[in-house]
MARKE-903765 format. One record per residue: x, z, y of N, C-alpha, C, O in turn. Coordinates in steps of 0.1 Angstrom, whole numbers, plus 2048, in hexadecimal, padded with zeros to 3 digits. Layout:
XZYXZYXZYXZY...
***
This chain:
8087FF7F48018007FF80980080D8047FC81881480780C81B8088188247FC81B8287F88268257F580E82E7E980E8247DE81682B7D681D8177DD81580E7D681680C7D682880C7CC83080C7E382B80B7E783A8177E48428167E184E8237E483C82C7DE84482E7D08458337CA84F82A7CA83B8287B983B81D7B68468217AF8508117BC8468077BB85080D7BC85C80D7B28648147C985F8187CB86C8227C18718237BE87D82B7BC8688347B086D82D7A687082F7A287B8247A086981E79586C81379687981278C88180E7A087A8087A38888127A289481079C89E81B7A98928297A889D82C79A8A082D7968AC82F79289683278489882677B89D8297718A481B77E89A80F77789F80F77C8AF80E7738B78107888B380E78D8BE8197868C88167818D38267868C483077F8CA8307728CC83576D8D682A7688C382575A8C581C75A8D081E7528D98127628CF8087618D980C7658E98057618F281676E8E981A7728F682676B8FB82A76E90682C7618F283A7598F483774E90183F74D90A82C74790082973C90982674591882773F92382275191981E75892582C75D92A82D75F93683575F92384276392984975892C85175A93684974C92684F74092C84A73D93785373A93E83E73D93B83973894883D74495283F74095D83D74F95084275A95A85375795D85775996985975395486875295986B74596487474496B86173E96286273396D86C72796A87172097286C72595A87671C95686D70F95686470E94E87070796086B6FA9618716F095887D6EF95886B6E89518706DE94786B6D294D85F6D194C8716C89548696BD95A8656B294F85F6A89528686B59438646AC9368576B09318506A892B8536BE9328466C292F83D6C193A8416C19468306BF9358276BD93C81E6CE94281D6D793A81B6CE94D81A6DD95280B6E094C8086EC9488036D794B7F46D79467F46CE93A7F66C293A7F26D592F7F16CA9247E46C391F7E26BB9157DC6C69287CE6C09277CF6B39307C76AB92D7D66B193A7D56A59427E469D93D7F06A093F7E06919377E96889357EE6819427E968494D7FB67693F7FD67194B7F666394B7F365D9407F365E9577ED6539597F36469507FF6439517E863F9477EE6349417E96279497DE62894F7EF61E9497EB61394F7E16099467E560693A7D760594A7CC5FD9417D05F09447D65EC94E7CD5E993A7CE5DB9377C65D29427CA5C69457BB5D99487B35D19527BC5D095C7BE5C49607C45DA9627CC5D996E7D85CF96D7DC5CA9777DC5CC9637E55C09607E25B39647D65AF9617EA5AB96A7E559E96E7DF5979617E559B9577D658D95F7D15879587DB57B9537E157395A7DC57E9467E757193D7DE56A9347D756F92C7E055D9387D855492F7DC5559207D35539177E855891C7ED55890D7E75649067E65648FA7E257090E7DF57A9067D05778FE7C856F9037CF57D8F37C157B8EC7B75848F47BA58E8FB7AA57F8F47A05878FA79F5958F579F5988E979D59F8FE7985AD8F978C5AD8F17825A68F378D5B58E77835B68DE77A5C38E57805CD8EA76C5C28E37645CB8E87645D88E07655D78D47635E38E67635F18DC7565F28D37565F78C874D5EB8D87425EA8D07395DD8CC7385D68D67345DB8C372F5CD8BE7245CA8C571B5D38C87225BC8C87165B58D070B5B48C77005B38CC70F5B68B97035B48AE6FB5C08AD7015CB8AE6EE5BF8AC6E55C88AB6E85D189C6EC5CB8926E55DC89E6E85E58906E05DF8866E65DA87D6D35DE8846CE5D78786D35CB8736D35C98676D75C187B6DE5B68776EA5BA8726EC5B88666F25BF8787005C58756FE5CD8647055C985B6F65D68646F45DC8566EF5D384B6F35D483F6E55C784D6E25BF8446EE5B68416F05B48356F65B184B7025AB84A70E5B28417155AB83A70E5BF8437195C683C7155C982F71E5CA8267095CC82C7045CF81E7065C181670C5C180C7005B781C7035AA8147105A681371359F8097175A981B7265A481C72E5AC8117375A880A7295B98107325C180872E5BF7F97375C07F07205BD7F671C5BB7EA7215AB7E47265AA7D97215A27EC7245967E77335927EC7385877E973A59B7F47495997F57525A17ED75E5A07EC74B5AB7E67555B47DC75B5A97D07675A87CE7525A27C875D59C7C17655937C476D58F7BC76458D7CF76D5847D777A58D7DA7855897D677959A7E27825A17E478A5A77D97955AA7DA7845A97CD7895AD7BF7935A17BB79F5A47BA78E5947B879558B7B57A25877BD7AC5837B77A05897CA7AC5867D57B55917D27C158F7D27B159E7D07BB5AB7D07C25A97C27CE5AB7C27BA5A37B57C15A37AA7CD5987AB7D859A7A57CA58B7B57D75827B67E158A7BB7EC58B7B67DD5907C77E95977D17F05A07C97FC59E7C87EB5AB7C07F25B37B97F95AE7AE8035B47AA7F65A47A87FD59B79E80A5957A381559679D80758F7B08125897B481D5947BA8295927B98185A17BF8205A97C68275AF7BA8335B27BC8205B47AD8275B97A28335B079C83D5B579682F5A479E83C5997998475997A285259979D84559A7AE84D59A7BA8565A77B78625A77B584E5B27B78565BF7B48605BE7AA86A5C47AC85E5B879D8655BB7928715B179287C5B578F86E5A479787959979587C5947A588458A7A58785997B087A5947BC8765867BF86B5817BB87E57E7C787A56F7CA87E5657C087F5597C387F5687B488655F7A98785557A886C5597A987E5467A487553C7A387553879486F52E79087D54178C87D53E77B86F53E77786854877986A53477185B53476A85953E76084F54575F86553E75886454B74D86355775185C55F74A86A55A75B86A56976285D56B76885757576785956177084B56377784156576C83956E76D84055D76283555E75783756D75082D57474C84257174F84357E74784058975283B59474E84258775E83F59176983159076A82A59B76A82A58576B81D58676D81458B76080859076181A58A75281358F74981359F74A8095A574681E5A374F8215B274E81A5B875C8175C475D8165B076580F5B67718005B67707F95BE7777FD5AD7677EF5AD7657E65B97617DB5BA7667EB5C075A7E35CD7567E35D67627DB5DF7627EC5D676D7ED5DF7787E45D97837DE5E078C7E35CD7817DB5C678C7CB5C778A7C35C77937C95C777C7BD5CA7767B85D97787AC5DC7777C15E477B7BF5EE77C7BC5F378A7B55FC78D7C45EC7937C75F07A27B95E67AA7B15EB7B27B95D97A67B05CF7AE7A55D27B07A05D07BB79C5D97A878D5DE7AB78E5E67B77885E37C17955F07B67955FA7C279A5F47D07955F67DB7A55ED7CF7A85E57DB79D5DD7E179B5DC7ED7965D87D678C5CC7DB7815D17E077B5CB7E977C5DD7DA7705E37E07735E97ED76A5E97F677E5EE7F17825F47FE7855E98057845EC81178A5DE80378B5D280F77E5CB80F77D5C38187755CC8067695C48097615CE81175A5C881A7615DB81175D5E281A7605E08297575DF83176E5DF82B7735DE8387715D083E7705CF84A7715C783576E5B98397625B783D7615B08477585BC83774B5BB8397445C18447395BD84974B5CD8477475D585574C5CE8607455CC86975B5CA85F7605C386A75A5B686D7575B38787565AD8607505A28647415A286A73C59987173B5AC86572D5AD86A72E5B28797235B287F7385B687F7375BA88D7395AF8977345B08A37405A589174759989973C58E89573658889E73B58B88973257E88572B58287A73058286F71F58687B71658887071357F86470F57486471658485B71557884F71E56D85171A56284E72A56F85573456785573F56884A73E56F84074855F84D75355E84275856B83E75956F83275C57284976457F84775C58984276259183B74C58984674459483C74459482F74259E82874658782A74458581B75458581775658080C75D58881D76D58681877357981677D57681076D57181B76F56181A77A55C82777C55082977E56482C78856083679555C83179956282779D5538367A955182F7B255D8307B256583A7BA55E8257C356A8237CD56782C7D055C8317D457582F7DE57583A7ED5768347F657A83A7ED5708267FA57082080056382580B560821
***
């Protein structure tokens, strides 16, 4: 019991010293110019609207979609259901190629490629459904906000590889 009381008093002393240490630092007048005096206020950040308009920059995306919520939800649901098999097949191909590349690198030897593809198939079968479902959900949500029932909502956009 005495050992517990000693540990408790030591912990409470440490906690109390941690709580009072910022007060003591302010009282000493230690001014550090790199620290902010008020942590709630952040320095002013220039916004892109203040910058001169450059014709080469892509247009800014709006923070909210112009598509009405019922249309977006219908597009998301349809895109997710119909786009999931497409995403799974694409993920299967990506994972098979990545597994082969991890094993042999950039080799063009057809015997090595065939062997590593066969070795990568079980791992692609295991991982592709999980990646495909996730990517289908992301694609259908992003696509339903920009162009409902478009190619991106159904995971049919060209791959970025």
